[in-house]
C-alpha positions as CSV (number, residue, x, y, z in Angstrom):
1,X,127.7,89.0,101.8
2,X,127.9,90.8,105.1
3,X,125.5,93.8,105.4
4,X,127.4,94.8,108.5
5,X,130.1,96.2,106.3
6,X,130.1,99.7,104.9
7,X,129.1,99.5,101.2
8,X,131.9,100.0,98.8
9,X,129.3,101.5,96.4
10,X,128.3,104.4,98.6
11,X,131.4,106.6,98.9
12,X,129.5,109.4,100.5
13,X,129.0,107.2,103.6
14,X,132.6,106.8,104.5
15,X,135.9,108.8,104.3
16,X,138.2,107.8,101.5
17,X,141.9,107.8,102.0
18,X,143.6,110.5,99.9
19,X,146.6,108.3,99.3
20,X,144.6,105.6,97.5
21,X,145.3,105.2,93.8
22,X,141.6,104.5,93.4
23,X,140.7,108.1,93.9
24,X,142.3,109.0,90.5
25,X,140.3,106.4,88.6
26,X,137.5,107.8,86.4
27,X,134.0,107.4,87.9
28,X,132.3,104.2,86.9
29,X,135.4,102.2,86.0
30,X,135.8,98.9,87.8
31,X,138.9,99.3,89.9
32,X,137.9,96.5,92.2
33,X,138.9,98.2,95.5
34,X,136.7,99.0,98.5
35,X,137.2,102.7,98.3
36,X,136.1,103.3,94.8
37,X,133.3,102.2,92.5
38,X,133.2,98.4,92.6
39,X,133.6,96.3,89.4
40,X,130.4,95.0,87.7
41,X,128.1,97.7,89.0
42,X,125.9,97.3,85.9
43,X,125.6,93.6,86.6
44,X,124.8,94.4,90.2
45,X,122.1,96.8,89.2
46,X,120.5,94.3,86.8
47,X,120.6,91.6,89.4
48,X,119.0,94.0,91.9
49,X,116.2,94.8,89.4
50,X,115.7,91.1,88.7
51,X,115.4,90.2,92.4
52,X,113.0,93.2,92.9
53,X,110.8,91.9,90.1
54,X,110.8,88.4,91.8
55,X,110.1,90.0,95.1
56,X,107.2,91.9,93.7
57,X,105.8,88.7,92.1
58,X,106.2,86.8,95.4
59,X,104.5,89.7,97.3
60,X,101.7,89.9,94.8
61,X,101.1,86.2,95.2
62,X,101.3,86.3,99.0
63,X,98.6,89.0,99.4
64,X,96.1,87.5,96.9
65,X,92.7,86.5,98.4
66,X,92.0,82.8,98.9
67,X,95.5,81.3,99.3
68,X,95.9,78.0,97.5
69,X,97.0,76.0,100.6
70,X,97.0,76.7,104.4
71,X,100.7,77.6,104.7
72,X,100.8,79.7,101.5
73,X,100.9,83.1,103.2
74,X,103.6,82.0,105.6
75,X,105.6,80.4,102.9
76,X,105.2,83.5,100.7
77,X,106.3,85.8,103.5
78,X,109.4,83.8,104.3
79,X,110.2,83.7,100.5
80,X,109.9,87.5,100.5
81,X,112.4,87.8,103.4
82,X,114.9,85.7,101.4
83,X,114.4,87.7,98.2
84,X,114.9,90.9,100.3
85,X,118.2,89.7,101.5
86,X,119.4,88.9,98.0
87,X,118.2,92.2,96.6
88,X,119.9,94.3,99.3
89,X,123.1,92.3,98.9
90,X,123.1,93.0,95.2
91,X,122.2,96.6,95.6
92,X,125.3,97.2,97.8
93,X,127.4,96.7,94.7
94,X,125.4,99.1,92.5
95,X,126.6,102.6,91.4
96,X,126.4,105.1,94.3
97,X,124.6,107.8,92.4
98,X,121.7,105.5,91.6
99,X,121.2,103.9,95.0
100,X,118.6,106.3,96.4
101,X,116.7,106.3,93.1
102,X,116.7,102.5,93.0
103,X,115.6,102.3,96.7
104,X,112.6,104.6,96.1
105,X,111.7,103.1,92.8
106,X,111.8,99.6,94.3
107,X,109.6,100.8,97.2
108,X,107.0,102.1,94.7
109,X,107.0,98.9,92.6
110,X,106.6,96.8,95.7
111,X,104.0,99.2,97.1
112,X,101.9,98.7,93.9
113,X,102.1,94.9,94.4
114,X,101.1,95.3,98.1
115,X,98.0,97.4,97.3
116,X,96.9,95.2,94.4
117,X,94.7,93.2,96.8
118,X,92.5,93.9,99.9
119,X,94.1,93.3,103.3
120,X,95.3,89.7,103.3
121,X,95.6,88.7,106.9
122,X,94.0,91.5,109.0
123,X,90.9,93.6,108.8
124,X,92.0,96.2,111.4
125,X,91.8,98.9,108.7
126,X,88.0,98.4,108.5
127,X,87.8,99.8,112.0
128,X,90.1,102.6,111.0
129,X,87.8,103.5,108.2
130,X,84.7,103.3,110.4
131,X,86.3,105.5,113.1
132,X,87.1,108.1,110.4
133,X,83.7,108.0,108.8
134,X,81.8,108.6,112.1
135,X,84.2,111.4,113.0
136,X,83.4,113.1,109.7
137,X,79.8,113.0,110.8
138,X,80.7,114.6,114.2
139,X,80.3,111.3,116.2
140,X,82.9,110.1,118.7
141,X,84.1,106.6,118.1
142,X,84.6,106.3,121.9
143,X,80.9,106.7,122.6
144,X,79.2,104.6,119.9
145,X,79.9,101.1,118.9
146,X,79.7,100.1,115.2
147,X,76.5,98.1,115.8
148,X,74.6,101.1,117.1
149,X,71.5,101.4,115.0
150,X,71.6,105.1,115.5
151,X,74.5,105.2,113.0
152,X,72.8,103.1,110.4
153,X,72.8,106.0,107.9
154,X,76.6,106.2,108.1
155,X,77.2,102.5,107.2
156,X,78.8,102.1,103.7
157,X,78.1,98.9,101.8
158,X,81.7,97.7,101.8
159,X,81.7,97.6,105.7
160,X,78.1,96.5,106.5
161,X,75.4,94.4,104.9
162,X,72.1,92.8,106.1
163,X,72.6,89.3,107.3
164,X,70.3,86.2,107.3
165,X,68.8,85.0,110.5
166,X,69.2,81.4,111.6
167,X,66.7,79.1,113.4
168,X,68.8,79.3,116.6
169,X,68.8,83.1,116.6
170,X,72.2,83.6,115.1
171,X,73.2,85.4,111.9
172,X,74.6,83.8,108.7
173,X,76.8,85.8,106.3
174,X,78.0,84.8,102.8
175,X,81.8,84.2,102.9
176,X,82.4,86.3,99.9
177,X,80.1,89.2,101.0
178,X,83.1,91.6,101.6
179,X,86.6,91.9,100.4
180,X,87.7,90.5,103.8
181,X,86.1,87.9,106.1
182,X,82.7,88.9,107.4
183,X,81.7,89.0,111.0
184,X,78.1,87.7,111.7
185,X,76.4,89.8,114.4
186,X,73.2,91.8,115.1
187,X,72.4,95.4,115.3
188,X,71.9,97.1,118.7
189,X,69.3,97.5,120.0
190,X,67.1,96.2,117.1
191,X,68.7,92.8,117.0
192,X,68.4,92.7,113.2
193,X,70.8,90.2,111.6
194,X,73.9,92.2,110.4
195,X,77.1,91.4,108.7
196,X,80.2,93.5,109.0
197,X,83.9,93.3,108.2
198,X,84.8,95.2,111.4
199,X,86.2,93.0,114.2
200,X,84.8,93.4,117.7
201,X,81.9,95.5,116.3
202,X,80.1,95.4,119.7
203,X,82.7,97.5,121.6
204,X,84.0,101.1,121.2
205,X,87.3,101.8,119.5
206,X,90.6,101.0,121.3
207,X,92.8,103.5,119.4
208,X,94.3,106.6,121.0
209,X,93.9,110.2,119.6
210,X,96.9,110.4,117.1
211,X,95.5,107.3,115.4
212,X,92.0,108.7,115.4
213,X,93.2,111.9,113.9
214,X,95.0,109.9,111.2
215,X,91.8,107.9,110.5
216,X,89.9,111.1,110.2
217,X,92.5,112.7,107.9
218,X,92.6,109.8,105.6
219,X,88.8,109.5,105.3
220,X,88.4,113.2,104.7
221,X,90.3,112.8,101.4
222,X,87.9,110.1,100.0
223,X,84.1,109.4,99.8
224,X,82.7,107.0,102.3
225,X,82.2,104.4,99.6
226,X,86.0,104.1,98.9
227,X,87.2,101.0,100.7
228,X,90.5,99.6,101.9
229,X,92.6,101.3,99.2
230,X,92.6,104.7,101.1
231,X,94.5,103.4,104.1
232,X,96.7,101.2,101.9
233,X,97.8,104.3,99.9
234,X,98.3,106.2,103.2
235,X,100.4,103.4,104.5
236,X,102.5,103.5,101.3
237,X,103.1,107.3,101.8
238,X,104.1,106.8,105.4
239,X,106.5,104.0,104.5
240,X,108.1,106.3,101.8
241,X,108.4,109.1,104.4
242,X,110.4,106.7,106.6
243,X,112.5,105.6,103.7
244,X,113.4,109.3,103.0
245,X,114.3,109.8,106.7
246,X,116.6,106.8,106.5
247,X,118.2,107.9,103.3
248,X,119.0,111.2,105.0
249,X,120.1,109.8,108.3
250,X,122.3,106.9,107.1
251,X,125.1,109.1,105.6
252,X,125.2,111.3,108.7
253,X,126.0,108.1,110.7
254,X,128.7,107.1,108.2
255,X,126.5,104.3,106.8
256,X,125.7,103.5,103.2
257,X,122.3,104.5,101.8
258,X,121.5,101.1,100.3
259,X,120.6,100.0,103.9
260,X,117.4,102.0,103.6
261,X,116.2,99.2,101.2
262,X,116.0,96.8,104.2
263,X,113.1,99.0,105.4
264,X,111.6,100.1,102.0
265,X,111.5,96.6,100.5
266,X,110.9,94.5,103.6
267,X,107.8,92.1,103.6
268,X,107.1,93.4,107.1
269,X,106.5,97.0,105.9
270,X,104.8,96.0,102.6
271,X,102.4,93.3,104.0
272,X,101.7,94.7,107.5
273,X,102.2,98.4,106.9
274,X,100.9,98.8,103.3
275,X,98.6,95.8,102.4
276,X,97.1,95.4,105.9
277,X,97.6,99.2,106.5
278,X,98.4,98.9,110.3
279,X,98.5,102.2,112.1
280,X,101.7,101.0,113.9
281,X,103.5,102.2,110.8
282,X,102.6,105.8,111.7
283,X,103.8,105.1,115.3
284,X,107.1,103.8,113.9
285,X,107.6,106.9,111.7
286,X,107.0,109.2,114.7
287,X,109.3,107.2,116.9
288,X,112.1,107.4,114.3
289,X,111.6,111.1,114.0
290,X,111.9,111.5,117.8
291,X,115.2,109.7,117.8
292,X,116.6,111.6,114.8
293,X,115.6,115.0,116.4
294,X,117.2,113.9,119.7
295,X,120.5,113.3,118.0
296,X,120.4,116.3,115.6
297,X,123.3,118.7,116.0
298,X,125.5,119.0,119.0
299,X,122.8,119.5,121.6
300,X,119.9,117.7,119.9
301,X,116.3,118.9,120.0
302,X,114.8,117.2,123.0
303,X,111.7,119.4,123.0
304,X,110.7,118.6,119.5
305,X,111.8,115.0,120.0
306,X,109.4,114.9,123.0
307,X,106.6,116.2,120.9
308,X,107.1,113.4,118.4
309,X,107.4,110.8,121.0
310,X,104.2,111.9,122.7
311,X,102.4,111.8,119.4
312,X,103.9,108.3,118.8
313,X,102.6,107.0,122.1
314,X,99.2,108.6,121.4
315,X,99.1,106.5,118.2
316,X,99.0,103.1,119.9
317,X,100.7,103.3,123.3
318,X,103.1,100.6,122.3
319,X,105.9,103.0,121.4
320,X,106.2,103.9,125.1
321,X,108.5,100.8,125.4
322,X,111.2,102.8,123.6
323,X,111.3,105.6,126.3
324,X,114.4,104.3,128.2
325,X,116.6,104.8,125.1
326,X,115.4,108.4,124.6
327,X,116.1,109.9,128.1
328,X,119.8,110.5,127.7
329,X,119.6,114.2,126.7
330,X,117.6,116.7,128.9
331,X,115.1,114.1,130.1
332,X,113.0,116.5,132.0
333,X,112.3,118.7,128.9
334,X,111.8,115.6,126.8
335,X,109.3,114.0,129.3
336,X,107.4,117.3,129.8
337,X,107.0,117.8,126.0
338,X,105.9,114.2,125.5
339,X,103.3,114.3,128.3
340,X,102.0,117.7,127.2
341,X,101.6,116.4,123.6
342,X,99.9,113.3,124.8
343,X,97.4,115.2,127.0
344,X,96.8,117.9,124.3
345,X,95.9,115.2,121.7
346,X,93.5,113.5,124.1
347,X,91.8,116.8,125.2
348,X,89.1,117.1,122.4
349,X,88.1,113.5,122.8
350,X,87.9,113.8,126.6
351,X,85.6,116.7,126.2
352,X,83.2,114.7,124.1
353,X,83.5,111.2,125.6
354,X,84.9,111.7,129.1
355,X,86.6,108.6,130.4
356,X,85.1,106.7,127.5
357,X,88.3,107.5,125.7
358,X,89.8,104.5,127.4
359,X,87.6,102.5,125.0
360,X,88.0,98.8,124.9
361,X,91.6,98.8,126.1
362,X,91.0,97.0,129.5
363,X,89.0,94.3,127.7
364,X,91.5,94.0,124.9
365,X,94.4,93.5,127.4
366,X,92.5,90.7,129.1
367,X,91.4,89.1,125.8
368,X,95.0,89.1,124.5
369,X,96.4,87.5,127.7
370,X,98.3,90.4,129.2
371,X,96.5,90.2,132.5
372,X,97.2,86.5,132.8
373,X,99.5,84.2,130.9
374,X,97.7,82.7,128.0
375,X,98.9,80.7,125.0
376,X,102.2,82.0,123.4
377,X,102.3,85.1,125.6
378,X,105.6,85.4,127.6
379,X,106.8,82.3,125.7
380,X,110.5,82.4,126.7
381,X,109.6,82.4,130.4
382,X,107.4,79.4,129.8
383,X,110.6,77.4,129.2
384,X,111.5,78.1,132.8
385,X,108.2,77.8,134.7
386,X,104.5,77.6,134.4
387,X,101.5,79.0,136.2
388,X,101.7,82.7,137.0
389,X,105.5,82.8,137.0
390,X,106.1,83.5,133.2
391,X,104.4,86.8,133.5
392,X,106.3,87.7,136.7
393,X,109.6,86.6,135.3
394,X,109.0,88.5,132.1
395,X,108.1,91.7,134.1
396,X,111.4,91.4,136.1
397,X,113.3,90.9,132.9
398,X,111.7,93.9,131.3
399,X,112.5,96.1,134.3
400,X,116.1,95.0,134.2
401,X,116.3,95.7,130.5
402,X,114.8,99.1,130.8
403,X,117.2,100.1,133.6
404,X,120.2,98.8,131.7
405,X,119.2,100.7,128.5
406,X,118.5,103.8,130.5
407,X,121.9,103.7,132.0
408,X,123.9,102.9,128.9
409,X,122.2,105.0,126.1
410,X,124.2,107.9,124.7
411,X,124.0,109.9,121.6
412,X,126.6,107.5,120.0
413,X,124.6,104.3,120.6
414,X,121.0,105.4,120.6
415,X,120.0,103.1,117.7
416,X,121.8,100.1,119.2
417,X,120.0,100.7,122.5
418,X,116.6,101.3,120.7
419,X,117.1,97.9,119.0
420,X,117.8,96.2,122.2
421,X,114.9,97.8,124.1
422,X,112.2,97.2,121.4
423,X,113.5,93.9,120.1
424,X,114.0,92.2,123.5
425,X,110.7,93.6,124.7
426,X,108.9,92.0,121.8
427,X,110.8,88.8,122.3
428,X,110.0,88.6,126.1
429,X,106.4,89.6,125.7
430,X,106.0,87.6,122.5
431,X,102.8,89.3,121.1
432,X,100.8,87.5,118.4
433,X,101.1,90.3,116.0
434,X,104.1,90.9,113.7
435,X,103.2,94.5,112.9
436,X,104.3,95.5,116.3
437,X,107.8,95.1,114.9
438,X,107.3,98.1,112.6
439,X,108.6,100.1,115.5
440,X,111.8,97.9,115.6
441,X,112.9,97.8,111.9
442,X,114.1,101.4,111.5
443,X,116.4,101.0,114.6
444,X,117.7,97.7,113.2
445,X,118.6,99.5,109.9
446,X,120.5,102.3,111.7
447,X,122.2,99.9,114.2
448,X,122.8,97.1,111.7
449,X,121.9,94.6,114.4
450,X,120.6,92.2,111.7
451,X,120.0,89.3,114.0
452,X,116.9,91.1,115.3
453,X,115.2,90.5,112.0
454,X,114.8,87.0,113.5
455,X,112.3,88.5,116.0
456,X,110.2,89.7,113.0
457,X,110.4,86.4,111.3
458,X,109.4,84.6,114.5
459,X,106.4,86.9,115.0
460,X,105.4,86.1,111.4
461,X,105.4,82.4,112.2
462,X,103.5,83.0,115.5
463,X,100.8,84.9,113.6
464,X,100.5,82.9,110.4
465,X,101.1,79.3,111.4
466,X,97.8,77.4,111.2
467,X,96.9,74.0,112.5
468,X,96.7,72.1,115.7
469,X,97.3,74.4,118.7
470,X,99.7,71.9,120.4
471,X,101.8,71.6,117.3
472,X,101.7,75.3,116.3
473,X,102.4,76.2,120.0
474,X,105.6,74.1,119.9
475,X,106.7,75.6,116.6
476,X,106.0,79.1,117.8
477,X,108.0,78.7,121.0
478,X,110.8,77.1,119.0
479,X,110.9,80.0,116.5
480,X,111.0,82.6,119.4
481,X,113.8,80.5,121.0
482,X,115.7,80.5,117.7
483,X,115.4,84.3,117.5
484,X,116.7,84.6,121.1
485,X,119.6,82.3,120.1
486,X,120.4,84.5,117.1
487,X,120.5,87.6,119.2
488,X,122.8,85.9,121.7
489,X,125.2,84.8,118.9
490,X,125.1,88.3,117.4
491,X,126.0,89.9,120.8
492,X,128.8,87.4,121.3
493,X,130.2,88.0,117.8
494,X,130.2,91.8,118.3
495,X,131.8,91.5,121.7
496,X,134.5,89.2,120.4
497,X,135.2,91.5,117.4
498,X,135.5,94.5,119.8
499,X,138.0,92.7,122.0
500,X,140.1,91.5,119.0
501,X,140.1,95.1,117.6
502,X,141.1,96.4,121.0
503,X,143.9,93.9,121.3
504,X,145.1,94.8,117.8
505,X,145.1,98.5,118.7
506,X,147.1,97.7,121.8
507,X,149.7,95.7,119.9
508,X,150.1,98.5,117.3
509,X,150.5,101.1,120.0
510,X,153.1,99.0,121.7
511,X,155.0,98.5,118.5
512,X,154.9,102.2,117.9
513,X,156.4,102.9,121.3
514,X,159.1,100.3,120.8
515,X,160.0,101.8,117.4
């Protein structure tokens, strides 16, 4: 079943011919035509609910602690993607009046499954919590590292615990000490053995100010002793906000509302955005809002859009890659609003930490291989050359992509160009982290460029595939190459369909003139 088609079950998303006999049929009767309510909508709804239950069960099993075998999380994630495809295809045949309700109810059901366990594959939200806790106490996360003994009174038991010293001067931590894997370290400057669930506890935070304000806001709502659930619930609320934005935006574009389920029920959102509670979800929501504001009405709202985009970039910097597809309408006003918002958000942190607000960013970029080609980074260019060339070739490709998107984007193709810009950037750079694709999925839903889901699946494989580095490296590169091939095939298919439609229009016009 092709999701590229407009759903026959969402009559509000497309004009209906007044000459069709279907229009006279009572609502809910199975007439079997594309313009009316499709036959068997009850069966479609029941099938959707069944697949949702199976998806919830698969998700619940995937995020459970201590997976039964090494590939369990990857296998569960891929199964969730397959169940999502089946559920969305079934939903497109359900009754129009119920689609929005089913989408939201399904998101809530799956959200409960996602927050049933602590973060399954990432402990980044432990740092979020710590940054929020210290800010509540008036301490800047840019000036103090988590190991700083001066902050010992702020350490909750679910984030820190005393460790056991070893004969060689190290620290030993019990594997089941925390809800997520412990990090063995020592306090500074005391050198006392210490266990924590925060990664990189010896460096200041890396996160920009929108993220830090979000961390503070979430932690202000709960006591310090409340653990991961706070950010998981916040992630669920943000994902629901994006779902509502999509449900409102889709009909305005002449698209069926059931497509919002691709976001609301996706394993990417539920695992990375809700269970692992990555702040990239917030960046994706702000980026979507920027695009919707820019296309609102006849003239758009570039000033408000710039505010949203500036806040998105101040969440994690990564949304900056979407800029070329947002500069088609009053770019000077948009850029000034974005820069002003970015600077305003940084101002209170600059006043307290100075240039310390840069945090661990330089070290992080070097560690992750952005300063020199390491591992899977710039994987597609590695098929062409080795040494320093993959990074240089990738930079040239990204520049060409940005210029092309900047030149071609209009109000009529913004979501297609957003998909190209973000999706191809992720494919070219090939980061290790699938949650970066949370910026991509809303644009995929609105453009219906479904082949770009292959990028998300490939990043899942890159992140979750264990085993020998040589073997996993080959599989990772093959998965990214497969995603690139899917994108190429999708582009060819659309171009071919466009030319065939143009030829058919030309023949009809010629026949009309001859008649």
